[in-house]
Biopython code that builds the backbone (N, CA, C, O; Angstrom):
import numpy as np
from Bio.PDB.StructureBuilder import StructureBuilder

atoms = [
    (1, "UNK", "N", (40.208, -23.520, -5.573)),
    (1, "UNK", "CA", (39.391, -22.609, -6.357)),
    (1, "UNK", "C", (38.355, -23.232, -7.111)),
    (1, "UNK", "O", (38.570, -24.265, -7.745)),
    (2, "UNK", "N", (37.302, -22.696, -7.085)),
    (2, "UNK", "CA", (36.033, -23.369, -7.865)),
    (2, "UNK", "C", (36.171, -22.727, -9.325)),
    (2, "UNK", "O", (36.183, -21.536, -9.632)),
    (3, "UNK", "N", (36.262, -23.742, -10.049)),
    (3, "UNK", "CA", (35.929, -23.396, -11.478)),
    (3, "UNK", "C", (34.803, -22.657, -12.062)),
    (3, "UNK", "O", (33.758, -23.307, -12.039)),
    (4, "UNK", "N", (34.717, -21.539, -12.556)),
    (4, "UNK", "CA", (33.268, -20.785, -13.003)),
    (4, "UNK", "C", (32.752, -21.838, -14.260)),
    (4, "UNK", "O", (33.320, -22.468, -15.152)),
    (5, "UNK", "N", (31.300, -21.648, -13.788)),
    (5, "UNK", "CA", (30.433, -22.326, -14.650)),
    (5, "UNK", "C", (30.510, -21.729, -15.968)),
    (5, "UNK", "O", (30.881, -20.559, -16.065)),
    (6, "UNK", "N", (30.164, -22.480, -17.108)),
    (6, "UNK", "CA", (30.227, -21.953, -18.321)),
    (6, "UNK", "C", (28.858, -20.707, -18.582)),
    (6, "UNK", "O", (27.756, -20.853, -18.055)),
    (7, "UNK", "N", (29.193, -19.583, -19.435)),
    (7, "UNK", "CA", (28.191, -18.668, -19.531)),
    (7, "UNK", "C", (27.090, -19.191, -20.251)),
    (7, "UNK", "O", (25.966, -18.845, -19.885)),
    (8, "UNK", "N", (27.201, -19.889, -21.119)),
    (8, "UNK", "CA", (26.037, -20.418, -22.113)),
    (8, "UNK", "C", (26.092, -21.897, -22.573)),
    (8, "UNK", "O", (27.164, -22.373, -22.946)),
    (9, "UNK", "N", (25.018, -22.588, -22.554)),
    (9, "UNK", "CA", (25.191, -24.039, -23.015)),
    (9, "UNK", "C", (24.082, -24.426, -24.205)),
    (9, "UNK", "O", (22.908, -24.190, -23.921)),
    (10, "UNK", "N", (24.321, -24.908, -25.301)),
    (10, "UNK", "CA", (23.572, -25.316, -26.274)),
    (10, "UNK", "C", (23.472, -27.032, -26.354)),
    (10, "UNK", "O", (24.470, -27.719, -26.137)),
    (11, "UNK", "N", (22.372, -27.526, -26.634)),
    (11, "UNK", "CA", (22.266, -29.198, -26.768)),
    (11, "UNK", "C", (21.859, -29.329, -28.282)),
    (11, "UNK", "O", (20.944, -28.765, -28.881)),
    (12, "UNK", "N", (22.775, -30.213, -28.724)),
    (12, "UNK", "CA", (22.434, -30.452, -30.287)),
    (12, "UNK", "C", (22.177, -31.915, -30.214)),
    (12, "UNK", "O", (22.757, -32.533, -29.322)),
    (13, "UNK", "N", (21.390, -32.555, -31.024)),
    (13, "UNK", "CA", (21.045, -33.842, -31.128)),
    (13, "UNK", "C", (21.060, -34.287, -32.510)),
    (13, "UNK", "O", (20.436, -33.702, -33.395)),
    (14, "UNK", "N", (21.858, -35.451, -32.719)),
    (14, "UNK", "CA", (21.835, -35.912, -33.977)),
    (14, "UNK", "C", (20.948, -36.388, -34.491)),
    (14, "UNK", "O", (19.946, -36.464, -33.779)),
    (15, "UNK", "N", (20.823, -36.940, -35.925)),
    (15, "UNK", "CA", (19.693, -37.676, -36.382)),
    (15, "UNK", "C", (19.804, -39.105, -36.142)),
    (15, "UNK", "O", (20.805, -39.804, -36.295)),
    (16, "UNK", "N", (18.490, -39.498, -35.692)),
    (16, "UNK", "CA", (18.352, -41.035, -35.212)),
    (16, "UNK", "C", (19.075, -41.773, -36.143)),
    (16, "UNK", "O", (18.967, -41.534, -37.346)),
    (17, "UNK", "N", (19.952, -42.824, -35.620)),
    (17, "UNK", "CA", (20.391, -43.781, -36.485)),
    (17, "UNK", "C", (21.726, -43.437, -37.163)),
    (17, "UNK", "O", (22.395, -44.221, -37.836)),
    (18, "UNK", "N", (22.044, -42.048, -36.871)),
    (18, "UNK", "CA", (22.968, -41.486, -38.023)),
    (18, "UNK", "C", (23.912, -40.255, -36.849)),
    (18, "UNK", "O", (23.726, -40.005, -35.658)),
    (19, "UNK", "N", (24.615, -39.879, -37.538)),
    (19, "UNK", "CA", (25.729, -38.869, -36.823)),
    (19, "UNK", "C", (25.366, -37.560, -37.750)),
    (19, "UNK", "O", (26.108, -36.595, -37.565)),
    (20, "UNK", "N", (24.268, -37.394, -38.772)),
    (20, "UNK", "CA", (24.112, -36.210, -39.381)),
    (20, "UNK", "C", (23.358, -35.497, -38.462)),
    (20, "UNK", "O", (22.684, -35.977, -37.551)),
    (21, "UNK", "N", (23.566, -33.825, -38.866)),
    (21, "UNK", "CA", (22.926, -32.785, -38.255)),
    (21, "UNK", "C", (21.675, -32.475, -38.965)),
    (21, "UNK", "O", (21.560, -32.238, -40.167)),
    (22, "UNK", "N", (20.736, -32.506, -38.055)),
    (22, "UNK", "CA", (19.320, -31.781, -38.848)),
    (22, "UNK", "C", (19.441, -30.397, -38.955)),
    (22, "UNK", "O", (20.281, -29.709, -38.375)),
    (23, "UNK", "N", (18.339, -29.912, -39.920)),
    (23, "UNK", "CA", (18.227, -28.445, -39.829)),
    (23, "UNK", "C", (18.160, -27.749, -38.597)),
    (23, "UNK", "O", (18.689, -26.644, -38.475)),
    (24, "UNK", "N", (17.549, -28.308, -37.674)),
    (24, "UNK", "CA", (17.123, -27.772, -36.273)),
    (24, "UNK", "C", (18.527, -27.866, -35.631)),
    (24, "UNK", "O", (18.931, -26.865, -35.041)),
    (25, "UNK", "N", (19.175, -28.774, -35.676)),
    (25, "UNK", "CA", (20.706, -28.771, -35.145)),
    (25, "UNK", "C", (21.693, -27.787, -35.828)),
    (25, "UNK", "O", (22.567, -27.232, -35.162)),
    (26, "UNK", "N", (21.552, -27.579, -37.136)),
    (26, "UNK", "CA", (22.308, -26.654, -37.762)),
    (26, "UNK", "C", (22.103, -25.192, -37.309)),
    (26, "UNK", "O", (22.960, -24.310, -37.262)),
    (27, "UNK", "N", (20.488, -25.095, -36.911)),
    (27, "UNK", "CA", (20.334, -23.613, -36.549)),
    (27, "UNK", "C", (20.831, -23.629, -35.163)),
    (27, "UNK", "O", (21.422, -22.591, -34.865)),
    (28, "UNK", "N", (20.762, -24.469, -34.280)),
    (28, "UNK", "CA", (21.069, -24.276, -32.735)),
    (28, "UNK", "C", (22.521, -23.993, -32.998)),
    (28, "UNK", "O", (22.902, -22.938, -32.491)),
    (29, "UNK", "N", (23.451, -24.689, -33.683)),
    (29, "UNK", "CA", (24.897, -24.253, -33.955)),
    (29, "UNK", "C", (25.033, -22.969, -34.218)),
    (29, "UNK", "O", (25.567, -22.150, -33.471)),
    (30, "UNK", "N", (24.424, -22.698, -35.577)),
    (30, "UNK", "CA", (24.576, -21.137, -35.906)),
    (30, "UNK", "C", (24.361, -20.115, -34.623)),
    (30, "UNK", "O", (25.071, -19.142, -34.369)),
    (31, "UNK", "N", (23.210, -20.568, -33.876)),
    (31, "UNK", "CA", (22.837, -19.592, -32.659)),
    (31, "UNK", "C", (24.351, -19.660, -31.726)),
    (31, "UNK", "O", (24.853, -18.595, -31.370)),
    (32, "UNK", "N", (24.873, -20.694, -31.449)),
    (32, "UNK", "CA", (25.800, -21.065, -30.498)),
    (32, "UNK", "C", (27.008, -20.273, -31.061)),
    (32, "UNK", "O", (27.588, -19.526, -30.274)),
    (33, "UNK", "N", (27.430, -20.352, -32.290)),
    (33, "UNK", "CA", (28.635, -19.527, -33.007)),
    (33, "UNK", "C", (28.428, -18.140, -32.855)),
    (33, "UNK", "O", (29.420, -17.469, -32.569)),
    (34, "UNK", "N", (27.231, -17.517, -33.001)),
    (34, "UNK", "CA", (27.123, -16.262, -32.837)),
    (34, "UNK", "C", (27.300, -15.608, -31.411)),
    (34, "UNK", "O", (27.842, -14.516, -31.239)),
    (35, "UNK", "N", (26.809, -16.356, -30.465)),
    (35, "UNK", "CA", (27.131, -16.267, -29.048)),
    (35, "UNK", "C", (28.420, -16.478, -28.678)),
    (35, "UNK", "O", (28.817, -15.833, -27.707)),
    (36, "UNK", "N", (29.313, -17.367, -29.320)),
    (36, "UNK", "CA", (30.545, -17.792, -28.772)),
    (36, "UNK", "C", (31.825, -16.957, -29.531)),
    (36, "UNK", "O", (33.005, -17.279, -29.384)),
    (37, "UNK", "N", (31.405, -15.945, -30.281)),
    (37, "UNK", "CA", (32.449, -15.289, -31.130)),
    (37, "UNK", "C", (33.551, -14.663, -30.148)),
    (37, "UNK", "O", (34.703, -14.514, -30.557)),
    (38, "UNK", "N", (33.188, -14.306, -28.874)),
    (38, "UNK", "CA", (34.441, -13.750, -28.226)),
    (38, "UNK", "C", (34.780, -14.728, -27.105)),
    (38, "UNK", "O", (35.427, -14.309, -26.146)),
    (39, "UNK", "N", (34.375, -16.054, -27.160)),
    (39, "UNK", "CA", (34.696, -16.860, -26.222)),
    (39, "UNK", "C", (36.200, -17.621, -26.445)),
    (39, "UNK", "O", (36.469, -18.154, -27.521)),
    (40, "UNK", "N", (36.975, -17.610, -25.511)),
    (40, "UNK", "CA", (38.324, -18.159, -25.431)),
    (40, "UNK", "C", (38.197, -19.762, -25.739)),
    (40, "UNK", "O", (39.127, -20.315, -26.326)),
    (41, "UNK", "N", (37.295, -20.341, -25.427)),
    (41, "UNK", "CA", (37.162, -21.872, -25.470)),
    (41, "UNK", "C", (35.784, -22.121, -25.684)),
    (41, "UNK", "O", (34.867, -21.585, -25.062)),
    (42, "UNK", "N", (35.666, -23.042, -26.682)),
    (42, "UNK", "CA", (34.194, -23.692, -26.900)),
    (42, "UNK", "C", (34.435, -25.273, -26.824)),
    (42, "UNK", "O", (35.176, -25.958, -27.529)),
    (43, "UNK", "N", (33.463, -25.724, -25.597)),
    (43, "UNK", "CA", (33.748, -27.014, -25.293)),
    (43, "UNK", "C", (32.309, -28.066, -25.812)),
    (43, "UNK", "O", (31.118, -27.964, -25.517)),
    (44, "UNK", "N", (32.949, -28.946, -26.586)),
    (44, "UNK", "CA", (31.883, -30.062, -26.943)),
    (44, "UNK", "C", (31.935, -31.358, -26.382)),
    (44, "UNK", "O", (32.835, -32.121, -26.732)),
    (45, "UNK", "N", (30.961, -31.755, -25.434)),
    (45, "UNK", "CA", (30.878, -33.026, -24.982)),
    (45, "UNK", "C", (29.638, -33.973, -25.520)),
    (45, "UNK", "O", (28.466, -33.617, -25.641)),
    (46, "UNK", "N", (30.184, -35.247, -25.807)),
    (46, "UNK", "CA", (29.311, -36.069, -26.212)),
    (46, "UNK", "C", (30.051, -37.282, -26.865)),
    (46, "UNK", "O", (31.269, -37.449, -26.793)),
    (47, "UNK", "N", (29.256, -38.033, -27.452)),
    (47, "UNK", "CA", (30.014, -39.303, -28.233)),
    (47, "UNK", "C", (30.875, -38.707, -29.130)),
    (47, "UNK", "O", (30.856, -37.556, -29.567)),
    (48, "UNK", "N", (31.764, -39.776, -29.396)),
    (48, "UNK", "CA", (33.049, -39.046, -30.573)),
    (48, "UNK", "C", (32.439, -38.952, -31.639)),
    (48, "UNK", "O", (32.668, -37.820, -32.065)),
    (49, "UNK", "N", (31.664, -39.594, -32.454)),
    (49, "UNK", "CA", (31.247, -39.583, -33.559)),
    (49, "UNK", "C", (30.301, -38.045, -33.957)),
    (49, "UNK", "O", (30.373, -37.263, -34.905)),
    (50, "UNK", "N", (29.464, -38.095, -32.771)),
    (50, "UNK", "CA", (28.618, -36.687, -32.827)),
    (50, "UNK", "C", (29.413, -35.439, -32.406)),
    (50, "UNK", "O", (29.101, -34.299, -32.752)),
    (51, "UNK", "N", (30.659, -35.806, -31.488)),
    (51, "UNK", "CA", (31.328, -34.471, -31.219)),
    (51, "UNK", "C", (32.092, -34.174, -32.575)),
    (51, "UNK", "O", (32.221, -32.990, -32.886)),
    (52, "UNK", "N", (32.521, -34.989, -33.266)),
    (52, "UNK", "CA", (33.174, -35.005, -34.717)),
    (52, "UNK", "C", (32.408, -34.019, -35.556)),
    (52, "UNK", "O", (32.923, -33.035, -36.088)),
    (53, "UNK", "N", (31.002, -34.392, -35.644)),
    (53, "UNK", "CA", (30.077, -33.828, -36.658)),
    (53, "UNK", "C", (29.820, -32.533, -36.231)),
    (53, "UNK", "O", (29.787, -31.617, -37.053)),
    (54, "UNK", "N", (29.599, -32.306, -34.833)),
    (54, "UNK", "CA", (29.439, -30.742, -34.482)),
    (54, "UNK", "C", (30.722, -29.816, -34.568)),
    (54, "UNK", "O", (30.555, -28.619, -34.799)),
    (55, "UNK", "N", (31.924, -30.299, -34.401)),
    (55, "UNK", "CA", (33.135, -29.734, -34.558)),
    (55, "UNK", "C", (33.354, -29.202, -35.990)),
    (55, "UNK", "O", (33.771, -28.101, -36.348)),
    (56, "UNK", "N", (32.930, -30.364, -36.782)),
    (56, "UNK", "CA", (33.298, -29.743, -38.122)),
    (56, "UNK", "C", (32.503, -28.806, -38.540)),
    (56, "UNK", "O", (32.991, -27.922, -39.244)),
    (57, "UNK", "N", (31.023, -28.771, -38.192)),
    (57, "UNK", "CA", (30.228, -27.588, -38.446)),
    (57, "UNK", "C", (30.566, -26.094, -37.708)),
    (57, "UNK", "O", (30.297, -24.969, -38.131)),
    (58, "UNK", "N", (31.165, -26.439, -36.614)),
    (58, "UNK", "CA", (31.729, -25.285, -35.921)),
    (58, "UNK", "C", (33.002, -24.561, -36.662)),
    (58, "UNK", "O", (33.098, -23.335, -36.714)),
    (59, "UNK", "N", (33.878, -25.375, -37.176)),
    (59, "UNK", "CA", (34.651, -24.977, -38.134)),
    (59, "UNK", "C", (34.512, -24.322, -39.298)),
    (59, "UNK", "O", (35.196, -23.385, -39.710)),
    (60, "UNK", "N", (33.337, -25.004, -39.957)),
    (60, "UNK", "CA", (32.831, -24.718, -41.045)),
    (60, "UNK", "C", (32.283, -23.017, -40.931)),
    (60, "UNK", "O", (32.563, -22.159, -41.767)),
    (61, "UNK", "N", (31.615, -22.838, -39.940)),
    (61, "UNK", "CA", (31.012, -21.565, -39.642)),
    (61, "UNK", "C", (32.080, -20.480, -38.960)),
    (61, "UNK", "O", (31.813, -19.334, -38.598)),
    (62, "UNK", "N", (33.307, -21.135, -38.890)),
    (62, "UNK", "CA", (34.271, -19.673, -38.512)),
    (62, "UNK", "C", (34.869, -19.827, -37.116)),
    (62, "UNK", "O", (35.684, -19.003, -36.701)),
    (63, "UNK", "N", (34.397, -21.079, -36.244)),
    (63, "UNK", "CA", (35.096, -20.988, -34.855)),
    (63, "UNK", "C", (36.561, -21.775, -35.065)),
    (63, "UNK", "O", (36.722, -22.876, -35.590)),
    (64, "UNK", "N", (37.626, -20.850, -34.476)),
    (64, "UNK", "CA", (38.811, -21.297, -34.675)),
    (64, "UNK", "C", (39.014, -22.793, -34.066)),
    (64, "UNK", "O", (38.305, -23.127, -33.117)),
    (65, "UNK", "N", (40.056, -23.774, -34.646)),
    (65, "UNK", "CA", (40.107, -25.036, -34.506)),
    (65, "UNK", "C", (40.956, -24.850, -32.940)),
    (65, "UNK", "O", (40.802, -25.776, -32.144)),
    (66, "UNK", "N", (41.694, -23.858, -32.583)),
    (66, "UNK", "CA", (42.443, -23.844, -31.258)),
    (66, "UNK", "C", (41.498, -23.539, -30.213)),
    (66, "UNK", "O", (41.831, -23.824, -29.062)),
    (67, "UNK", "N", (40.261, -22.951, -30.441)),
    (67, "UNK", "CA", (39.264, -22.840, -29.356)),
    (67, "UNK", "C", (38.421, -23.929, -29.010)),
    (67, "UNK", "O", (37.619, -23.868, -28.079)),
    (68, "UNK", "N", (38.579, -24.910, -29.724)),
    (68, "UNK", "CA", (37.623, -26.002, -29.385)),
    (68, "UNK", "C", (38.115, -27.219, -28.599)),
    (68, "UNK", "O", (39.142, -27.872, -28.782)),
    (69, "UNK", "N", (37.440, -27.329, -27.957)),
    (69, "UNK", "CA", (37.896, -28.612, -26.902)),
    (69, "UNK", "C", (36.706, -29.523, -26.970)),
    (69, "UNK", "O", (35.533, -29.310, -26.667)),
    (70, "UNK", "N", (37.418, -30.805, -27.536)),
    (70, "UNK", "CA", (36.170, -31.949, -27.528)),
    (70, "UNK", "C", (36.582, -32.938, -26.201)),
    (70, "UNK", "O", (37.714, -33.186, -25.786)),
    (71, "UNK", "N", (35.392, -33.373, -25.728)),
    (71, "UNK", "CA", (35.361, -34.186, -24.624)),
    (71, "UNK", "C", (34.348, -35.507, -24.981)),
    (71, "UNK", "O", (33.134, -35.380, -25.142)),
    (72, "UNK", "N", (34.949, -36.566, -25.057)),
    (72, "UNK", "CA", (34.186, -37.689, -25.485)),
    (72, "UNK", "C", (33.595, -38.258, -24.037)),
    (72, "UNK", "O", (34.283, -38.768, -23.153)),
    (73, "UNK", "N", (32.144, -38.047, -24.006)),
    (73, "UNK", "CA", (31.219, -38.396, -22.783)),
    (73, "UNK", "C", (29.906, -38.129, -23.187)),
    (73, "UNK", "O", (29.415, -37.059, -23.547)),
    (74, "UNK", "N", (29.267, -39.529, -23.052)),
    (74, "UNK", "CA", (28.020, -39.307, -23.574)),
    (74, "UNK", "C", (27.114, -38.591, -22.279)),
    (74, "UNK", "O", (25.990, -38.142, -22.506)),
    (75, "UNK", "N", (27.610, -38.548, -21.165)),
    (75, "UNK", "CA", (26.812, -37.642, -20.130)),
    (75, "UNK", "C", (25.720, -38.762, -19.395)),
    (75, "UNK", "O", (25.594, -39.963, -19.635)),
    (76, "UNK", "N", (25.177, -38.124, -18.670)),
    (76, "UNK", "CA", (24.176, -38.992, -17.948)),
    (76, "UNK", "C", (22.764, -39.246, -18.820)),
    (76, "UNK", "O", (22.080, -38.343, -19.302)),
    (77, "UNK", "N", (22.511, -40.557, -18.904)),
    (77, "UNK", "CA", (21.060, -40.947, -19.665)),
    (77, "UNK", "C", (20.167, -39.910, -19.510)),
    (77, "UNK", "O", (19.996, -39.203, -18.517)),
    (78, "UNK", "N", (19.496, -39.876, -20.804)),
    (78, "UNK", "CA", (18.184, -39.074, -20.655)),
    (78, "UNK", "C", (17.016, -40.112, -20.882)),
    (78, "UNK", "O", (17.255, -41.173, -21.458)),
    (79, "UNK", "N", (15.744, -39.799, -20.423)),
    (79, "UNK", "CA", (14.625, -40.573, -20.296)),
    (79, "UNK", "C", (14.393, -41.206, -21.915)),
    (79, "UNK", "O", (14.418, -40.575, -22.972)),
    (80, "UNK", "N", (14.230, -42.236, -21.760)),
    (80, "UNK", "CA", (14.027, -43.047, -23.335)),
    (80, "UNK", "C", (12.708, -42.547, -23.967)),
    (80, "UNK", "O", (11.648, -42.366, -23.368)),
    (81, "UNK", "N", (12.956, -42.355, -25.283)),
    (81, "UNK", "CA", (11.518, -41.874, -25.956)),
    (81, "UNK", "C", (10.874, -43.128, -26.539)),
    (81, "UNK", "O", (11.322, -44.274, -26.561)),
    (82, "UNK", "N", (9.544, -42.578, -27.076)),
    (82, "UNK", "CA", (9.032, -43.813, -27.699)),
    (82, "UNK", "C", (9.576, -44.733, -28.765)),
    (82, "UNK", "O", (8.921, -45.703, -29.146)),
    (83, "UNK", "N", (10.531, -44.498, -29.155)),
    (83, "UNK", "CA", (11.253, -45.481, -30.018)),
    (83, "UNK", "C", (12.305, -46.153, -29.245)),
    (83, "UNK", "O", (13.055, -46.887, -29.890)),
    (84, "UNK", "N", (12.464, -46.060, -28.211)),
    (84, "UNK", "CA", (13.268, -46.793, -27.323)),
    (84, "UNK", "C", (14.587, -46.693, -27.165)),
    (84, "UNK", "O", (15.292, -47.288, -26.351)),
    (85, "UNK", "N", (15.018, -45.590, -28.319)),
    (85, "UNK", "CA", (16.511, -45.010, -28.197)),
    (85, "UNK", "C", (16.747, -44.278, -27.163)),
    (85, "UNK", "O", (15.777, -43.693, -26.681)),
    (86, "UNK", "N", (17.827, -44.131, -26.652)),
    (86, "UNK", "CA", (18.388, -43.168, -25.664)),
    (86, "UNK", "C", (18.973, -41.942, -26.226)),
    (86, "UNK", "O", (20.088, -41.945, -26.748)),
    (87, "UNK", "N", (18.179, -40.813, -26.120)),
    (87, "UNK", "CA", (18.641, -39.600, -26.574)),
    (87, "UNK", "C", (19.978, -39.203, -26.274)),
    (87, "UNK", "O", (20.572, -38.534, -27.120)),
    (88, "UNK", "N", (20.507, -39.484, -25.286)),
    (88, "UNK", "CA", (21.921, -39.050, -24.878)),
    (88, "UNK", "C", (22.698, -39.604, -25.631)),
    (88, "UNK", "O", (23.795, -39.047, -25.666)),
    (89, "UNK", "N", (22.553, -40.861, -26.534)),
    (89, "UNK", "CA", (23.394, -41.430, -27.332)),
    (89, "UNK", "C", (23.797, -40.472, -28.659)),
    (89, "UNK", "O", (24.769, -40.592, -29.405)),
    (90, "UNK", "N", (22.651, -39.426, -28.690)),
    (90, "UNK", "CA", (22.754, -38.416, -29.889)),
    (90, "UNK", "C", (23.234, -37.054, -29.505)),
    (90, "UNK", "O", (23.625, -36.316, -30.409)),
    (91, "UNK", "N", (23.250, -36.667, -28.353)),
    (91, "UNK", "CA", (23.239, -35.417, -27.651)),
    (91, "UNK", "C", (24.867, -35.170, -27.691)),
    (91, "UNK", "O", (25.738, -36.023, -27.523)),
    (92, "UNK", "N", (25.041, -33.739, -27.965)),
    (92, "UNK", "CA", (26.324, -33.169, -27.856)),
    (92, "UNK", "C", (25.956, -31.761, -27.134)),
    (92, "UNK", "O", (24.979, -31.089, -27.462)),
    (93, "UNK", "N", (26.786, -31.439, -26.202)),
    (93, "UNK", "CA", (26.632, -30.108, -25.191)),
    (93, "UNK", "C", (27.614, -29.399, -26.065)),
    (93, "UNK", "O", (28.579, -29.967, -26.578)),
    (94, "UNK", "N", (27.261, -27.834, -26.246)),
    (94, "UNK", "CA", (28.423, -26.892, -26.508)),
    (94, "UNK", "C", (28.369, -25.944, -25.607)),
    (94, "UNK", "O", (27.330, -25.310, -25.427)),
    (95, "UNK", "N", (29.625, -25.689, -24.827)),
    (95, "UNK", "CA", (29.606, -24.683, -23.658)),
    (95, "UNK", "C", (30.637, -23.779, -23.986)),
    (95, "UNK", "O", (31.597, -24.043, -24.710)),
    (96, "UNK", "N", (30.392, -22.634, -23.394)),
    (96, "UNK", "CA", (31.733, -21.663, -23.607)),
    (96, "UNK", "C", (31.399, -20.672, -22.340)),
    (96, "UNK", "O", (32.151, -19.735, -22.074)),
]
sb = StructureBuilder()
sb.init_structure("model")
sb.init_model(0)
sb.init_chain("A")
sb.init_seg("    ")
for serial, (resi, resn, name, xyz) in enumerate(atoms, 1):
    if name == "N":
        sb.init_residue(resn, " ", resi, " ")
    sb.init_atom(name, np.array(xyz, "f"), 0.0, 1.0, " ", f" {name:<3s}", serial, name[0])
structure = sb.get_structure()
């Protein structure tokens, strides 16, 4: 039996050189929270520190802890940007 694909996906990027969430990331998380209100499960995928930062913000915005599933996986690399850093190191995917 095939696993159904998620209904929605949001990409969050932490700040360069840290795991802080930018105003843009916080806005994206707010949008995800409003769409995920009735989701039974919200899955976060990314590096462990970044996932922890996003999970903390989801909890702060009212997503129940038992609905959040964290997967520590940086995923496939993204093209490097001008500063030579791999953006996938800062990426967290929110799916539900």
